[in-house]
Structures are given as structure tokens and as C-alpha cells.
C-alpha positions in Angstrom: -33.3 -93.4 -65.2 -31.8 -91.0 -67.7 -29.6 -88.4 -66.0 -28.7 -86.6 -69.2 -30.3 -83.2 -69.7 -32.5 -82.6 -72.7 -30.8 -81.1 -75.8 -32.5 -78.3 -77.6 -31.2 -77.9 -81.2 -31.8 -74.3 -82.5 -31.4 -73.2 -86.1 -30.6 -69.8 -87.3 -32.8 -67.8 -89.5 -31.3 -69.0 -92.8 -32.3 -72.7 -92.5 -35.3 -74.6 -91.2 -35.6 -76.9 -88.2 -35.3 -79.9 -90.6 -31.6 -79.1 -91.0 -31.1 -80.6 -87.6 -33.1 -83.8 -88.4 -30.1 -86.2 -89.1 -28.3 -84.9 -86.0 -31.4 -85.2 -83.8 -32.1 -88.8 -85.1 -28.5 -89.9 -84.2 -28.6 -88.3 -80.8 -32.0 -89.9 -80.0 -30.6 -93.3 -81.2 -27.9 -92.8 -78.6 -30.3 -92.2 -75.8 -30.6 -88.4 -75.7 -33.9 -86.5 -75.4 -33.8 -84.0 -78.2 -36.1 -81.1 -79.1 -35.9 -79.2 -82.3 -38.3 -76.2 -82.0 -39.6 -74.9 -85.3 -40.3 -71.2 -85.0 -41.3 -70.9 -88.7 -43.9 -73.7 -88.4 -45.2 -72.3 -85.2 -45.5 -68.7 -86.4 -46.2 -69.2 -90.0 -43.4 -66.7 -90.7 -39.9 -65.9 -89.5 -40.1 -63.2 -86.7 -37.7 -60.3 -86.7 -34.2 -61.0 -85.6 -34.6 -59.1 -82.3 -37.6 -61.3 -81.4 -36.2 -64.7 -82.5 -35.0 -65.9 -79.1 -38.3 -64.9 -77.4 -40.2 -67.1 -80.0 -37.9 -70.0 -79.2 -38.4 -69.5 -75.4 -42.2 -69.8 -75.9 -41.7 -73.1 -77.8 -39.3 -74.7 -75.2 -41.1 -75.7 -72.1 -39.1 -78.4 -70.2 -39.1 -79.7 -66.7 -35.3 -79.4 -66.3 -32.8 -77.0 -67.6 -31.6 -78.2 -71.1 -28.4 -77.9 -73.0 -29.0 -75.4 -75.9 -27.2 -76.1 -79.1 -26.9 -73.4 -81.8 -25.3 -73.6 -85.2 -24.0 -70.7 -87.3 -26.2 -67.6 -86.6 -28.1 -69.6 -84.0 -25.1 -69.3 -81.6 -26.2 -65.8 -80.9 -29.8 -66.9 -80.6 -29.0 -69.6 -78.0 -26.9 -67.1 -76.0 -29.9 -64.8 -75.8 -32.2 -67.7 -75.2 -30.0 -68.7 -72.2 -30.7 -65.3 -70.7 -34.5 -66.0 -70.9 -34.6 -69.5 -69.4 -32.7 -71.8 -67.1 -30.1 -73.9 -69.0 -27.3 -76.2 -67.9 -25.1 -75.6 -70.9 -24.6 -74.1 -74.3 -23.0 -75.6 -77.3 -22.1 -73.2 -80.1 -21.3 -74.9 -83.4 -19.5 -73.0 -86.2 -20.8 -69.6 -85.2 -19.7 -66.5 -83.4 -19.7 -66.1 -79.6 -21.6 -62.9 -78.9 -20.3 -60.1 -76.7 -21.1 -60.2 -73.0 -23.6 -57.3 -73.4 -25.1 -55.0 -76.0 -26.9 -55.5 -79.2 -25.8 -58.1 -81.7 -26.4 -57.9 -85.5 -27.4 -61.0 -87.3 -24.0 -61.9 -88.7 -21.1 -59.7 -89.8 -21.4 -56.9 -92.3 -19.8 -59.0 -95.0 -22.2 -61.8 -94.3 -25.2 -59.5 -94.5 -24.0 -58.1 -97.8 -23.5 -61.7 -99.1 -27.1 -62.6 -98.1 -28.5 -59.3 -99.5 -26.9 -60.2 -102.8 -29.1 -63.4 -103.0 -32.4 -61.6 -102.4 -35.0 -61.3 -105.0 -36.2 -57.9 -106.2 -39.0 -58.0 -103.6 -36.3 -58.5 -100.8 -37.2 -62.1 -100.1 -34.5 -64.8 -100.0 -34.8 -68.0 -102.1 -34.4 -71.3 -100.2 -30.9 -71.8 -98.9 -30.5 -74.8 -101.2 -31.1 -72.6 -104.3 -28.4 -70.0 -103.5 -26.0 -71.5 -105.9 -28.6 -71.1 -108.7 -28.4 -67.4 -109.6 -30.7 -67.9 -112.6 -33.7 -67.9 -110.3 -33.2 -64.3 -109.2 
């Protein structure tokens, strides 16, 4: 009998669910039950920031309260998601811990300016892996 809670690995809006694949594979090989919900694949497009955790909540349906794991901007997403569903823990990796209440912007002002600097003329961002190649803009 596995007494470990399920792990739900959540990505931020800048990368896809596949970014968790190597981590999920290693955790599964160690006996963990791991879920990597893919909002982009389920929705066909990335929802607005203010709706992101609600989309994750619809994708995560587990019998027992999981541990939510968020990386980077997803630390804010998992904190909000924890307010929408029962959880037994949160792990926040390399991200900010959101305030106890109130609205939270997706990243700091300087980060949003950095991201905006990578956008194409139509406002869309190239894939994360292409951000170093400024010739594509």
C-alpha cells in the first residue's frame, strides 16, 4: 500500500507541461504517483493569468489531497490552486511566495518588461527555447 500522496507538478505560463517530464519520470521510478496537468493541451490555448488556477483545478481530480509542486511563476498558481482544492502540501521551486491575500501579478515588473521585450510585433511570444535567438523577432 502506497501511503505517499500524489504529486501534481504545475508549470507556469512560460513553459509547457513537457518541461516536467524528466522530473516526473524520475519521481515515478521512485514510486511516486505523479500528475502533470497540461492546461494548454486541454484548452487549446493558454487562458488568462487570472483564470489559470481554475483551469488546473478542473484538470486535477484526485481521491486524496495531493502535494502541489510549482516552479517559477507556477508557485503563485499552486498557491491559488491550493485555495480551490484540498491539498496536503505545497512545494514552491525557484519562484516567489505570494502574499497572504490580494491580487498577484504574473511576475515582477522587471520580469514582465523582459518578457515583453521578446514578443513579436503581434504580441505573441516565441517558444521559450527560442528566446536567445533575437533574429526571429
